[in-house]
N, C-alpha and C positions, 0 to 999 in steps of 0.2 A: 504493500500499500504506498503510495507517495503523492498521489494527485486527488484533490478535493475540487470539486465545482461547486460553488455556492450561489444559489439563486434565492432571491426573495421578492414578494410583492408583485407577482405577474399580473394580478387582477385580471384573470380572464372574464371577458365581457368588454375591456377597454384594450385589449392586446392589439399590437401594430404588427402587421404581417411582414413588413420588410425587416424589422428589429428580430422577429421570430426566426426569420430565414437566416440571418446572419448569425444569431446564436446558435442555431443548429448546425451551421457550417464550423462555427468555432469549437462546439463541443465534439464534433466528428474529428476534427483536427488535434484537439487536446486528449481525447480519450481517457476522460477522468476514470478513477478506479471507484469513486463514490460521488453520488449528487446529494447535495443537501438542500432541502426547500423550506425556509424558515417562515412560511404563513402567507396569509393574505393571497391564497391561490386563486381566488375568485373575485369578482366585485359583488356579487350579490347572493353567493351560495346557492345558485340554481344548479340543477342537475346537469344541463346542458353545457353550462360553464365548466363545471368540474370534469366532464367528459372530454371538453376540448383541451383542458389542461392535462388532463392524464395522458391524451393522445399525443400532445406535443412532448411531454416529459419523456414517454417512451421512445420518440424519435430522436431524442438525445443520445439514446443507447449506452448510458452508464449501466455498469452491471449490478450496482446496489444503489437504491434510493431510501432516503430517511427524510420523512417529512413531518412537520407540526402543523396545526391549523392556526389561523390568524383570526383576528376577530370579525374580518370580512367574510370568513368561511361559515359563520353562523347566520341564519336567516335573520333579515332585519325586518322586513314588512310582513312576512308570514310568521305571525304571532304564534299560532297553533304549533307550527313547526319549530319555532324557537323554544318554546316551552317544552313538547313532549318528545321532539326528535332532533336537537339542535345540530348535532353532527351526522344527520342521517345521510346527506347528499355527499359529504366529505368521505364517509366511511365507504359508500358505494364506489367511489373513485380511487381512494387511496389506503382502504382497509381499516379495520376496526382498532388498531394501536395507535392512540393518540399520544403515547409518549414511547416511541421506539427506541431501540438500543442497537448499537453495533460495536462488536469487539473484533480486531485483527490484531495480529501480533505486534504491530507498532502504532495503533489506533484505537482509541475508545471513544465513542459519541453516545452521549446521553441525551434524548430529548424531553422536553418538559412542555406540557400543554398549558399555556399561560393565559388561554382565554377563559371567560366565565360568561354562559348564557345571559346572566341577570345583568351584565355590563355591556355598554354599547362600544366601547372603545379601549378603555383601559385594561391592562393586564395584571395579574395578581400570580406570585409565586407564593404559596402557602408553606407555613412550617413544615408540614408532613411531606410536601414535595422537596423542600430544601434538605430534610434529613434523608429521604430516599436517595436523591442524587449524590449527597456527599457519601452515604455508604457504598453505593456502587463506584464512585471515583477512587475511593479508599482501597478498593480490591484491584485496581489497575496494577499492572507489573512494570518494572524499570523498561524505559524505551518506548513505552505507549505514549502519544499525543493525546492528551485528555480534554476533550470537547464537550460543552454543554450546549444544546441548540434549542433557542427560545424564540418567540415572535417579537415581542415588545423589547425595547433596548434596555439593558442592565444599567448602561450608563450613557449620557448625553454630553455634547460638547457645548450647546448654547443654552442660555437661561431660557428662552422662549420654546424650547422643546422639553423642559422639564415635566410639564403636565404629561407627557407621553411616557415618561420612564416607568418601568415595570415597578408595580407596588410590591414591597419586600425585598428590593434588591440589595439594600445594605447588609441584610442579615445573609442573604445568599451570597454575596461576594466574599464575606467573610469566611463562611461555612465552607464553600466550594474551593476557596483557596487553601485552607488548612487541609481539605482532603486531597489536593493535588491538581485540581483543574488548571488548565493551561488557557484556553480560550473559551469566551462565552459568545456565541454567534447569535446574531438576530437581525431583524430588519424593522419593518413597522413604518419609519418615518421617512424612507426614501432618500435616505442620506448615508453615503459610504464614508466610513473612517475606521481607524485602528486606535484605540485608546489604551494606554497602560494604566490601568486600574491601581496598581501598586505605587504608582506615582502620585496619585491622589489619595491614598489611604497608605502611608509608608509602612503602617504596622502590619500589613498582610503577611501571611507566614511564607508566601512565596509569590513570584510574579505571575500576574493574571492580565490577560487583555480581553478587551470587548472589540469584537469584529463585527462590523456593521455593513450590510449591502443596500445599495439603492434598488430601485424598481427594475426589474430584468426587463420586461417587454412591453409594460403598459405606458399608455399616454399619459398618465397621471405623474409625470416626471416632477421634481420639486425645484422651482425656479430655474437656474441655468445648467443644473445637475442632469447629465444625460442618464438615459438607461446604463445600468452598469451591474456587473458581477464580480465575485471575488474567486480567485484559484489559491488554494492552500496547498503548499508541497512541504512534505516531511519524509525523511527517509529516502531509500532509493538512491538516487544521484545526487541529492542534498548534501552538503556537508554535515558531518555528524553534530547533532545538537542544535541544529538551525531550522527553524520554521520560517518559511518563506511566504509571505502574504502578498498576493498581487491583486491590484484592482484593474479590470478591464472595462472601458466605456465603449459604448456603441457611438461610432463615427459616422454620421449620416452621409457625408460626402463619399466616404469610401465604402458604405454599407457593410461595414465590418466591427468586431470589437477589436480595441487596442489597448495594449497595457499602458497606463498612465501613471502608476506609483506602485512602488515595492517596498514592503517592510520586512525586515530579517530580524526575526525575534528569536530570543535563546530561553526557551521553558526551562524552568528549574534553576536557572543562574540569577544570583541575587543581583538586583538592579545597580548596585555600586561595585560589582565584580570587575 
């Protein structure tokens, strides 16, 4: 395992065909070992939107897919479905495991469902979820990159995005860092960035980074930020102990995804080392 393709917020129902075609070409060239999909797969949680999303994801040909739902993947206007079967259409397309896990010799990914049918937008991570994830992380073995997959961001860069930050984030950051997490991957706000959480909270047990993706194929881009995806490389041909996080933006003129930023992280190495 050495290459992860991270997509978020495709919002099927607002997808753009040229961007989809470019992403499909990119995925075929990249040939990722794992595809992570961090929620808001659809715009309105309709069955046809989920079916279109699933068909597109399958065309990317990643051998392994891990997905978690976003707030848009719960019906908004169909109140009966929201109350009695909030994840019904999601489950039909992406399976009944809302908190999937994947383990390989050099990688562990733990998914967390941060959506709540009673909430319109904001996400929550409960004490029970924090404890469950920490327990699984603590079982990881040396050499595994330890990743937590959520929808809402565990940390934000700008004060105006604070209201979108995951409820329970502070406790999660502390517990997951102590348990050995390296990356917390999310989306929701359509802004791509990598944020060193241990620089904001110097008392963390070990380095921990938030890795956010923009919207992969939706027309609902934020400001001047184009459609974007992340590529995460670990092991394989990578230098030992280095996790490479690449941001790839869609360039409309070229009708292709292009690498615009690279972060080289050193999981487990103290920030002042």
